[in-house]
C-alpha positions as CSV (number, residue, x, y, z in Angstrom):
1,X,28.2,8.8,-38.0
2,X,28.5,12.1,-36.1
3,X,31.9,12.7,-37.8
4,X,30.1,13.1,-41.1
5,X,28.1,16.2,-39.9
6,X,29.6,19.5,-41.2
7,X,30.2,22.3,-38.8
8,X,28.3,24.8,-41.0
9,X,25.1,24.2,-43.0
10,X,22.9,26.0,-45.5
11,X,19.2,26.9,-45.0
12,X,16.6,29.0,-46.6
13,X,15.1,32.0,-44.7
14,X,12.0,34.2,-45.3
15,X,11.3,37.6,-43.8
16,X,7.6,37.0,-44.7
17,X,7.9,39.9,-47.1
18,X,7.5,38.3,-50.5
19,X,8.2,35.1,-52.5
20,X,11.0,36.9,-54.3
21,X,12.8,37.8,-51.1
22,X,13.6,34.3,-49.8
23,X,17.3,34.0,-49.2
24,X,19.8,31.3,-48.4
25,X,22.1,31.6,-45.4
26,X,24.9,29.7,-43.7
27,X,24.8,28.8,-40.0
28,X,26.3,26.5,-37.5
29,X,25.0,22.9,-37.5
30,X,22.7,22.4,-34.5
31,X,23.4,19.8,-31.8
32,X,20.6,17.6,-30.3
33,X,19.8,18.1,-26.6
34,X,17.9,15.8,-24.3
35,X,15.3,13.6,-26.0
36,X,16.2,15.2,-29.4
37,X,17.7,13.8,-32.6
38,X,19.8,15.4,-35.4
39,X,18.3,14.7,-38.8
40,X,19.9,15.1,-42.2
41,X,17.1,16.4,-44.4
42,X,16.8,14.6,-47.7
43,X,13.7,16.0,-49.3
44,X,11.1,18.7,-48.5
45,X,7.6,19.0,-50.0
46,X,5.8,22.3,-50.3
47,X,2.3,23.3,-49.2
48,X,0.1,26.3,-50.1
49,X,0.6,27.4,-46.5
50,X,4.3,27.9,-47.3
51,X,3.6,30.6,-49.9
52,X,1.3,32.5,-47.5
53,X,3.9,32.4,-44.8
54,X,6.6,33.8,-47.2
55,X,4.2,36.6,-48.2
56,X,3.2,37.5,-44.7
57,X,-0.4,36.4,-45.3
58,X,-0.7,33.4,-43.0
59,X,-2.5,35.3,-40.2
60,X,-5.9,33.7,-39.6
61,X,-4.8,31.9,-36.4
62,X,-5.1,34.8,-34.0
63,X,-3.1,33.0,-31.3
64,X,0.0,32.6,-33.5
65,X,2.6,35.2,-34.1
66,X,5.6,34.6,-36.4
67,X,9.2,35.7,-35.8
68,X,10.7,38.3,-38.2
69,X,13.0,35.7,-39.9
70,X,11.9,32.1,-40.4
71,X,13.0,28.9,-42.0
72,X,10.0,28.0,-44.2
73,X,8.3,24.7,-44.9
74,X,7.0,21.9,-42.6
75,X,7.2,18.6,-44.5
76,X,10.4,16.7,-44.8
77,X,11.9,13.2,-45.0
78,X,15.3,12.6,-43.6
79,X,17.7,10.3,-41.9
80,X,18.4,10.2,-38.1
81,X,22.2,10.9,-37.6
82,X,22.6,11.2,-33.9
83,X,20.7,11.2,-30.6
84,X,21.0,13.7,-27.8
85,X,21.3,12.5,-24.2
86,X,18.2,10.7,-22.8
87,X,16.2,12.3,-20.1
88,X,15.4,10.5,-16.8
89,X,12.2,9.2,-18.5
90,X,12.8,6.6,-21.2
91,X,11.6,7.7,-24.7
92,X,8.8,5.6,-26.1
93,X,9.7,6.5,-29.7
94,X,12.7,4.2,-30.2
95,X,14.7,6.2,-32.8
96,X,18.1,5.1,-33.9
97,X,20.8,6.5,-36.2
98,X,19.9,5.5,-39.8
99,X,16.2,5.5,-39.3
100,X,14.2,7.2,-42.2
101,X,11.7,9.6,-40.7
102,X,9.2,12.3,-41.6
103,X,8.3,15.3,-39.5
104,X,5.0,16.1,-38.0
105,X,3.5,19.5,-38.6
106,X,2.7,20.4,-35.0
107,X,5.0,18.1,-32.9
108,X,3.1,18.5,-29.7
109,X,-0.2,17.4,-31.3
110,X,0.0,13.7,-30.4
111,X,-3.7,12.8,-30.3
112,X,-7.2,14.2,-30.4
113,X,-8.2,17.8,-31.2
114,X,-5.5,20.3,-32.0
115,X,-5.1,23.1,-29.5
116,X,-3.8,26.7,-29.8
117,X,-0.6,25.6,-28.0
118,X,0.0,23.0,-30.8
119,X,-0.4,25.6,-33.5
120,X,2.1,27.8,-31.7
121,X,4.7,25.0,-32.4
122,X,3.9,24.5,-36.0
123,X,6.9,23.9,-38.3
124,X,7.5,26.6,-40.9
125,X,5.6,29.2,-38.9
126,X,5.9,30.1,-36.1
127,X,8.5,27.5,-35.3
128,X,11.5,27.1,-37.6
129,X,10.8,25.0,-40.6
130,X,12.6,22.2,-42.5
131,X,14.1,23.9,-45.6
132,X,17.6,23.3,-44.3
133,X,20.3,20.6,-44.7
134,X,20.2,19.5,-41.0
135,X,17.7,20.0,-38.2
136,X,17.2,19.0,-34.6
137,X,13.7,17.5,-33.8
138,X,12.2,16.3,-30.5
139,X,11.8,12.5,-30.6
140,X,8.0,12.8,-30.5
141,X,8.0,15.0,-33.6
142,X,9.2,12.3,-36.0
143,X,7.6,9.2,-37.4
144,X,9.3,6.3,-39.2
145,X,8.3,5.7,-42.8
146,X,7.6,2.5,-44.7
147,X,10.6,1.3,-46.6
148,X,8.9,1.1,-50.0
149,X,8.6,5.0,-50.2
150,X,11.4,7.1,-51.6
151,X,12.5,10.2,-49.7
152,X,10.7,12.4,-52.2
153,X,7.5,10.4,-51.8
154,X,7.6,10.2,-48.0
155,X,8.1,13.9,-47.6
156,X,4.7,14.5,-49.3
157,X,2.8,12.9,-46.4
158,X,2.9,15.1,-43.2
159,X,0.4,17.9,-44.2
160,X,-1.2,17.1,-47.6
161,X,-1.9,13.4,-47.1
162,X,-2.7,13.6,-43.4
163,X,-5.1,16.5,-44.0
164,X,-6.9,14.3,-46.7
165,X,-6.9,11.3,-44.3
166,X,-8.6,13.4,-41.6
167,X,-11.1,14.8,-44.1
168,X,-12.0,11.2,-45.0
169,X,-12.0,9.7,-41.5
170,X,-12.3,12.4,-38.8
171,X,-16.1,12.1,-38.3
172,X,-16.4,8.4,-38.3
173,X,-17.0,6.3,-35.1
174,X,-13.9,5.3,-33.3
175,X,-12.0,2.5,-35.1
176,X,-13.9,2.9,-38.4
177,X,-12.0,3.6,-41.6
178,X,-13.3,4.9,-44.9
179,X,-14.8,2.2,-47.1
180,X,-16.2,0.1,-44.3
181,X,-19.8,1.4,-44.6
182,X,-20.2,0.6,-48.3
183,X,-19.8,2.8,-51.3
184,X,-19.3,6.5,-50.6
185,X,-18.7,9.5,-52.9
186,X,-16.0,12.1,-52.3
187,X,-15.6,15.4,-54.2
188,X,-12.0,16.7,-54.4
189,X,-11.7,20.3,-55.5
190,X,-8.6,20.8,-57.7
191,X,-5.6,18.7,-58.3
192,X,-3.1,19.9,-55.7
193,X,-1.5,17.8,-53.0
194,X,-4.4,17.4,-50.6
195,X,-7.0,16.5,-53.3
196,X,-4.7,14.1,-55.1
197,X,-3.9,12.4,-51.8
198,X,-7.6,12.2,-51.1
199,X,-8.2,10.7,-54.6
200,X,-5.6,8.1,-54.1
201,X,-6.8,7.1,-50.6
202,X,-10.4,7.1,-51.7
203,X,-9.8,4.9,-54.7
204,X,-7.7,2.5,-52.6
205,X,-10.6,2.3,-50.1
206,X,-13.2,1.6,-52.8
207,X,-14.8,5.0,-52.8
208,X,-16.2,7.0,-55.8
209,X,-14.1,10.1,-56.3
210,X,-15.2,13.2,-58.3
211,X,-12.4,15.7,-59.1
212,X,-12.9,19.3,-60.3
213,X,-10.3,21.3,-62.2
214,X,-10.0,24.0,-64.8
215,X,-7.7,21.8,-66.9
216,X,-8.9,18.9,-69.0
217,X,-5.3,17.5,-69.0
218,X,-5.3,17.4,-65.2
219,X,-8.7,15.8,-65.2
220,X,-7.5,13.1,-67.5
221,X,-4.6,12.4,-65.2
222,X,-7.0,12.2,-62.3
223,X,-9.1,9.7,-64.2
224,X,-5.9,7.7,-64.7
225,X,-5.5,7.6,-61.0
226,X,-9.0,6.2,-60.6
227,X,-11.3,9.2,-60.4
228,X,-14.9,8.2,-61.3
229,X,-15.6,11.6,-62.8
230,X,-13.8,14.8,-63.7
231,X,-15.6,18.1,-64.0
232,X,-14.1,21.2,-65.7
233,X,-15.5,24.1,-63.6
234,X,-14.6,26.6,-66.3
235,X,-16.8,24.9,-68.8
236,X,-19.3,23.8,-66.2
237,X,-19.5,26.7,-63.7
238,X,-22.5,25.0,-61.9
239,X,-20.4,21.9,-61.2
240,X,-22.5,21.1,-58.1
241,X,-25.3,20.1,-60.5
242,X,-22.9,17.6,-62.2
243,X,-22.1,16.1,-58.8
244,X,-25.8,15.7,-58.0
245,X,-26.3,14.1,-61.5
246,X,-23.5,11.6,-61.0
247,X,-24.8,10.6,-57.6
248,X,-28.4,10.2,-58.7
249,X,-29.4,13.3,-56.7
250,X,-28.0,12.0,-53.5
251,X,-25.0,14.2,-53.3
252,X,-21.4,13.6,-52.0
253,X,-20.7,12.0,-48.6
254,X,-17.6,14.2,-48.2
255,X,-16.5,17.4,-50.0
256,X,-12.9,18.6,-49.9
257,X,-13.6,22.3,-49.7
258,X,-10.5,24.0,-51.0
259,X,-11.9,26.9,-52.9
260,X,-13.2,29.0,-50.0
261,X,-15.6,31.8,-50.5
262,X,-15.9,31.2,-54.2
263,X,-17.0,27.5,-53.9
264,X,-18.5,27.1,-50.4
265,X,-22.1,27.6,-51.5
266,X,-21.6,25.1,-54.3
267,X,-20.2,22.5,-51.8
268,X,-23.3,23.0,-49.7
269,X,-25.6,22.4,-52.7
270,X,-24.0,19.1,-53.7
271,X,-23.2,17.5,-50.3
272,X,-25.7,14.7,-49.2
273,X,-28.0,15.2,-46.3
274,X,-26.0,14.6,-43.2
275,X,-22.8,14.8,-45.2
276,X,-19.4,16.4,-44.3
277,X,-17.8,19.5,-45.8
278,X,-14.1,19.4,-44.9
279,X,-13.0,23.1,-44.9
280,X,-9.3,22.8,-45.9
281,X,-8.4,25.8,-48.0
282,X,-9.4,29.0,-49.6
283,X,-7.7,29.1,-53.0
284,X,-10.7,31.0,-54.5
285,X,-10.5,33.7,-51.8
286,X,-11.4,34.4,-48.2
287,X,-14.3,36.7,-49.2
288,X,-16.9,36.1,-51.8
289,X,-17.6,38.4,-54.8
290,X,-20.4,40.2,-52.9
291,X,-18.3,41.0,-49.8
292,X,-18.6,37.9,-47.6
293,X,-22.4,37.8,-47.6
294,X,-22.7,34.0,-47.6
295,X,-25.0,33.0,-44.7
296,X,-23.1,30.0,-43.5
297,X,-25.6,29.1,-40.8
298,X,-28.4,28.9,-43.3
299,X,-26.3,26.9,-45.7
300,X,-25.4,24.3,-43.0
301,X,-29.1,24.0,-41.9
302,X,-30.3,23.5,-45.5
303,X,-29.0,20.0,-45.7
304,X,-28.2,19.2,-42.0
305,X,-24.5,19.3,-42.9
306,X,-21.4,19.1,-40.8
307,X,-18.9,21.8,-41.6
308,X,-15.5,20.8,-40.2
309,X,-12.3,22.8,-40.2
310,X,-9.4,20.5,-40.9
311,X,-6.0,21.7,-39.6
312,X,-3.8,18.6,-40.3
313,X,-4.1,15.9,-37.7
314,X,-2.4,14.3,-34.7
315,X,0.6,12.0,-34.6
316,X,-1.4,8.8,-33.9
317,X,-3.6,9.4,-37.0
318,X,-0.4,9.9,-39.1
319,X,0.8,6.5,-37.9
320,X,-2.6,5.0,-38.7
321,X,-2.5,6.6,-42.2
322,X,1.0,5.2,-42.8
323,X,-0.2,1.7,-42.0
324,X,-3.0,2.2,-44.7
325,X,-0.4,3.5,-47.2
326,X,1.9,0.5,-46.5
327,X,-1.0,-1.9,-46.9
328,X,-2.2,-0.4,-50.2
329,X,1.3,0.6,-51.4
330,X,0.1,4.1,-52.3
331,X,2.8,6.3,-53.9
332,X,2.3,10.1,-53.6
333,X,2.1,11.9,-56.9
334,X,5.0,14.3,-57.4
335,X,4.4,17.0,-60.0
336,X,7.9,18.5,-60.1
337,X,11.2,18.3,-58.3
338,X,13.6,21.2,-57.6
339,X,17.1,21.2,-56.3
340,X,17.9,22.6,-52.9
341,X,19.5,25.7,-54.5
342,X,16.2,26.3,-56.4
343,X,14.2,26.7,-53.2
344,X,12.9,30.2,-54.1
345,X,11.9,29.1,-57.6
346,X,10.1,26.0,-56.2
347,X,7.9,28.1,-53.9
348,X,7.2,30.5,-56.7
349,X,6.2,27.6,-58.9
350,X,3.8,26.3,-56.3
351,X,2.2,29.7,-56.1
352,X,1.6,29.6,-59.9
353,X,-0.7,26.6,-59.4
354,X,0.7,24.9,-62.5
355,X,1.5,21.7,-60.5
356,X,-0.4,18.4,-60.3
357,X,0.1,16.7,-57.0
358,X,3.1,17.7,-54.9
359,X,6.1,19.9,-55.5
360,X,9.3,18.6,-53.9
361,X,12.7,20.1,-53.1
362,X,15.5,17.5,-53.2
363,X,17.8,18.7,-50.4
364,X,20.2,15.8,-50.9
365,X,20.1,13.4,-53.8
């Protein structure tokens, strides 16, 4: 199989100086070292993080500094082509040529709480990403995927789906999975990759899911996926009141907080007593309209709320999530697919926020 590997390959590169400045370059194909494998990348999915990296705006992790030129993106599905020489310690990951695998965002984050050292190895910033035809990975940085998923579907799972999984499960007692303590309500802000993954998993687990969006068409699609309720926040700016109405005044058990400064107060107002606000994104801004005057401590105390930052999750949780996906046969929602040569256009499209679900680049058909 190694004979099929070209000597030179193509990859996308960003200088972190603008979405319009991404460029494609040609380089020598890498060779796997000890406990590494060479993967032919088949499909890559995009995350909001990728747009920030390309614009030089992904700077809120003080311990992480990015190189001047970087291969973007972190989420791929590919096929193992060849293995490097084994080390003196046998690998527990049992990868073989022909295995279909997905990447993990921070390869060293194997279990438990993420650390600064893990973030320093994050794919697509600061470590080289996956928007390339071939890439070498450590054996511990890859996970085999269920056979029922296509390459395009599987590549949607490493960040968006795992982040949603952690938001739904990270504060539960060890061994407990969503849906085991009876009916719960989840609020998913928007219809991007994380929220739609949360909607699909929540519905599969028997939870009530409320979705917010500025688009009636997207809300209708969310209802088609099983959402109990859809709230257009343009027509209903005080959407937190609608969440309270739907839940009989109780509030949501979990809120996917993706809006940031513009929505955080509303999330606090509609989460149940003792509930969880999973801080995932900041699409509405990092500072509120009045200059970051939100008193977060007071808001948290108001309803005895857990406010939890979610930075993806560890390898062992990704494997647990894949078992859930395989059991329920969940298929990620793909909003649009671009060709490899359209990498720049794909990232610009993601930035436009016109998508529903995930945006995918098909590196090899």
